[in-house]
C-alpha positions as CSV (number, residue, x, y, z in Angstrom):
1,M,17.8,15.0,-2.4
2,S,18.5,14.2,-6.0
3,T,15.9,13.8,-8.8
4,L,13.5,10.5,-8.3
5,G,12.6,8.2,-11.2
6,I,9.3,6.8,-11.2
7,I,8.2,4.0,-13.3
8,G,4.3,3.6,-13.7
9,S,1.7,6.4,-13.4
10,G,-0.9,4.6,-11.6
11,V,-2.4,5.2,-8.2
12,M,0.6,4.4,-6.3
13,G,3.1,6.0,-8.4
14,T,1.2,9.3,-8.4
15,V,1.0,9.4,-4.6
16,I,4.7,8.8,-4.3
17,A,5.4,11.4,-7.0
18,R,2.9,13.9,-5.2
19,L,4.8,13.6,-1.9
20,A,8.1,13.6,-3.3
21,V,7.6,17.1,-5.4
22,G,5.7,18.4,-2.0
23,N,8.8,18.0,-0.5
24,G,10.8,19.6,-3.0
25,I,12.1,16.2,-4.7
26,P,12.1,16.7,-8.8
27,V,10.6,13.5,-10.3
28,V,10.5,12.0,-13.6
29,M,7.4,10.2,-14.3
30,S,7.0,7.3,-16.8
31,N,4.6,4.6,-18.2
32,S,4.4,2.2,-21.0
33,R,2.3,4.5,-23.1
34,G,4.9,7.1,-23.4
35,P,5.9,10.8,-22.0
36,E,3.0,12.4,-24.2
37,S,0.5,10.3,-22.2
38,L,1.5,11.9,-19.0
39,A,1.1,15.6,-20.1
40,G,-1.9,16.2,-17.7
41,L,-0.5,14.5,-14.7
42,V,3.2,16.1,-14.7
43,A,1.1,19.6,-15.3
44,D,-0.9,18.6,-12.0
45,L,2.2,17.6,-10.1
46,G,3.5,20.9,-10.8
47,P,7.1,22.3,-12.0
48,L,9.3,19.5,-10.2
49,A,7.6,17.1,-12.4
50,T,8.5,16.2,-15.8
51,A,7.5,13.2,-17.7
52,G,10.1,10.9,-19.7
53,T,10.4,7.5,-21.1
54,V,11.0,4.3,-18.9
55,E,14.7,4.4,-19.8
56,Q,14.8,8.3,-18.8
57,A,13.1,7.9,-15.5
58,S,15.5,4.6,-14.8
59,R,18.5,7.0,-15.1
60,A,17.0,10.3,-13.6
61,G,19.0,9.6,-10.2
62,D,20.2,7.0,-7.9
63,L,16.9,5.9,-6.5
64,V,13.7,4.9,-8.7
65,V,10.4,3.8,-7.4
66,M,8.6,1.0,-9.9
67,A,5.0,1.1,-9.1
68,L,3.9,-1.7,-11.4
69,P,1.5,-5.0,-11.2
70,V,4.0,-7.7,-10.6
71,T,3.4,-9.2,-14.1
72,D,4.5,-6.0,-15.6
73,Y,8.3,-5.9,-14.2
74,R,9.8,-7.8,-17.1
75,S,8.8,-5.2,-19.7
76,V,11.5,-2.6,-17.6
77,P,14.8,-3.2,-19.0
78,A,17.2,-3.8,-16.3
79,A,20.5,-2.1,-18.0
80,P,19.6,1.5,-17.3
81,L,19.2,0.7,-13.6
82,R,22.1,-1.2,-12.9
83,G,24.2,0.4,-10.0
84,R,20.9,2.3,-8.8
85,T,18.4,1.4,-5.9
86,L,15.1,0.1,-7.1
87,L,11.7,0.5,-4.8
88,D,9.7,-2.3,-5.7
89,T,6.1,-1.7,-4.6
90,S,4.6,-5.0,-6.2
91,N,2.4,-7.7,-4.5
92,Y,1.4,-11.1,-5.9
93,Y,-2.4,-11.2,-6.3
94,P,-3.0,-14.7,-7.9
95,I,-7.0,-13.6,-8.5
96,R,-5.5,-10.5,-10.9
97,D,-1.9,-11.9,-11.9
98,G,-2.8,-15.6,-12.5
99,R,-0.5,-18.2,-11.3
100,I,3.1,-17.9,-10.9
101,E,4.9,-21.1,-9.7
102,E,8.1,-19.9,-8.5
103,L,5.6,-17.8,-6.0
104,D,3.1,-20.6,-5.2
105,S,5.6,-22.7,-4.4
106,E,7.4,-20.3,-2.0
107,K,11.0,-21.1,-3.5
108,L,11.0,-17.3,-4.1
109,T,9.4,-14.3,-2.4
110,T,7.7,-11.7,-4.9
111,S,10.8,-9.5,-4.9
112,E,13.5,-12.2,-4.8
113,L,11.9,-13.1,-8.3
114,I,11.8,-9.7,-9.4
115,Q,15.3,-9.3,-8.5
116,Q,16.6,-11.9,-10.7
117,H,15.4,-9.7,-13.6
118,F,17.1,-6.8,-12.4
119,D,20.7,-7.9,-12.2
120,G,23.3,-5.5,-10.6
121,V,20.3,-3.4,-9.4
122,H,19.6,-2.8,-5.7
123,L,16.1,-3.9,-5.1
124,V,14.3,-2.7,-2.0
125,K,10.8,-3.5,-1.3
126,A,9.1,-0.8,0.0
127,F,5.3,0.7,0.4
128,S,3.6,-3.0,-0.5
129,G,2.2,-3.2,2.9
130,I,0.2,-0.1,2.8
131,L,-2.8,1.1,0.9
132,A,-1.8,4.1,-1.8
133,H,-4.6,6.4,-0.2
134,H,-3.1,5.6,3.4
135,I,0.1,7.1,2.3
136,T,-1.7,10.2,1.1
137,Q,-3.6,10.3,4.6
138,L,-0.7,9.4,7.0
139,A,2.1,11.1,5.8
140,R,3.5,13.3,8.6
141,P,6.7,15.4,9.1
142,S,9.4,14.4,11.1
143,G,8.9,14.5,14.7
144,H,4.9,14.5,14.4
145,P,3.6,12.8,17.2
146,E,1.3,10.9,14.5
147,R,4.2,9.8,12.3
148,S,3.7,6.6,10.9
149,A,6.2,4.0,9.7
150,V,6.3,1.4,6.7
151,A,8.2,-1.7,6.1
152,I,11.3,-2.3,3.9
153,A,13.2,-5.5,2.9
154,G,16.5,-5.7,0.9
155,N,19.9,-7.6,0.3
156,D,22.0,-4.4,0.2
157,A,22.3,-2.3,3.4
158,S,23.2,0.9,1.6
159,A,20.4,0.8,-0.8
160,K,17.9,0.5,2.1
161,T,19.7,3.4,3.7
162,G,19.1,5.4,0.7
163,A,15.6,4.2,0.3
164,S,14.9,5.1,4.1
165,A,16.3,8.6,3.5
166,L,13.7,9.1,0.5
167,I,10.8,7.5,2.5
168,H,11.6,9.7,5.6
169,T,11.8,12.7,3.6
170,I,8.1,12.0,2.3
171,G,6.5,11.6,5.3
172,F,7.5,8.2,6.9
173,D,9.7,6.3,9.2
174,T,11.1,3.0,8.1
175,V,11.3,-0.6,9.9
176,D,13.7,-2.9,8.2
177,V,12.3,-6.4,8.1
178,G,15.6,-7.7,6.5
179,S,16.6,-9.5,3.5
180,L,14.3,-10.1,0.2
181,A,13.9,-13.6,1.6
182,D,12.3,-12.1,4.8
183,S,9.6,-9.9,3.0
184,W,7.0,-12.5,3.0
185,R,6.3,-10.7,6.5
186,I,4.6,-7.8,4.5
187,E,3.0,-9.6,1.6
188,P,-0.7,-9.9,1.2
189,E,-3.1,-11.8,4.0
190,T,-0.1,-11.8,6.7
191,T,-1.0,-9.8,9.8
192,A,1.5,-7.1,9.2
193,Y,-0.3,-6.4,5.6
194,T,-2.6,-3.2,5.1
195,W,-5.0,-3.7,8.0
196,L,-2.5,-2.5,10.4
197,Y,-3.1,1.1,8.9
198,M,-6.6,0.8,9.3
199,A,-8.7,2.9,11.7
200,D,-11.6,0.0,11.6
201,K,-9.4,-3.5,11.6
202,D,-12.4,-5.3,11.0
203,T,-12.9,-3.7,7.5
204,A,-13.8,-6.0,4.6
205,F,-11.6,-6.6,1.6
206,E,-13.8,-5.3,-0.8
207,D,-14.5,-2.3,1.3
208,R,-10.6,-1.4,1.6
209,T,-9.8,1.2,-0.7
210,E,-12.5,3.5,1.2
211,A,-11.2,2.8,4.8
212,L,-10.1,5.7,6.8
213,G,-6.2,5.2,7.8
214,A,-4.9,5.4,11.2
215,P,-1.4,6.3,12.3
216,L,1.2,3.2,12.8
217,P,4.3,4.2,15.0
218,A,7.3,2.3,14.2
219,A,7.1,0.5,17.5
220,A,3.8,-0.7,16.6
221,L,4.8,-2.0,13.0
222,R,8.0,-3.6,14.8
223,A,6.1,-5.7,17.1
224,A,3.6,-6.9,14.4
225,L,6.4,-8.1,12.3
226,V,8.0,-10.3,14.9
227,N,4.8,-11.8,15.5
228,V,3.4,-12.3,12.1
229,E,2.6,-15.7,10.4
230,R,3.6,-16.7,7.3
231,V,0.5,-17.5,4.9
232,R,0.8,-20.0,2.4
233,V,1.0,-18.0,-1.2
234,A,-0.8,-20.8,-3.2
235,D,-3.9,-20.4,-0.7
236,R,-4.2,-16.4,-1.2
237,T,-7.7,-15.5,-1.8
238,F,-6.8,-12.0,-3.2
């Protein structure tokens, strides 16, 4: 697989980068602070990792991961990404992000809103319904009896195929929930959100970052997505 660009060097971006290099995929890491701020991280990730600008990461390969808060996507130039597939990991948390009218009114899903900025880019929502530390805990090789799946959504079938190939390589099966308009199924507070991966399904929200993960096979995730109920975005409490 070709080089993977990663925009965002926080927990999610780093977790995905670590799995990528661990499976032989070179990565170009980037953030808003510049390549020099990433020297320690790329040294830790090893020889398959390099640091670059956001534009360099955007042009690094056919697939790019954007692991940023939803309020920061407009800081990423669309032009270098045109024709590429962009994996969007973001979620809208009003308590953190402030109120966004287009999302609160449900005129658009989070990824539909982001897609408007990225004209000519094939957006695929991915890794948004699982906590970063559970990605680390649950990644398994193909054919493993405890292989888990993650949900993806997107408007372009070819882009979803490419995203699925990457996700498969780094340790997960995928379940396609449909278009970006359907991605509400994996947004915060739905029953298909992060609690599906918790060993203790009664884990309190404030304890989620320490919660032990449990495998979630594709069939179980698919069943959960069929039965998920829509949650009013404006009523979200986190």
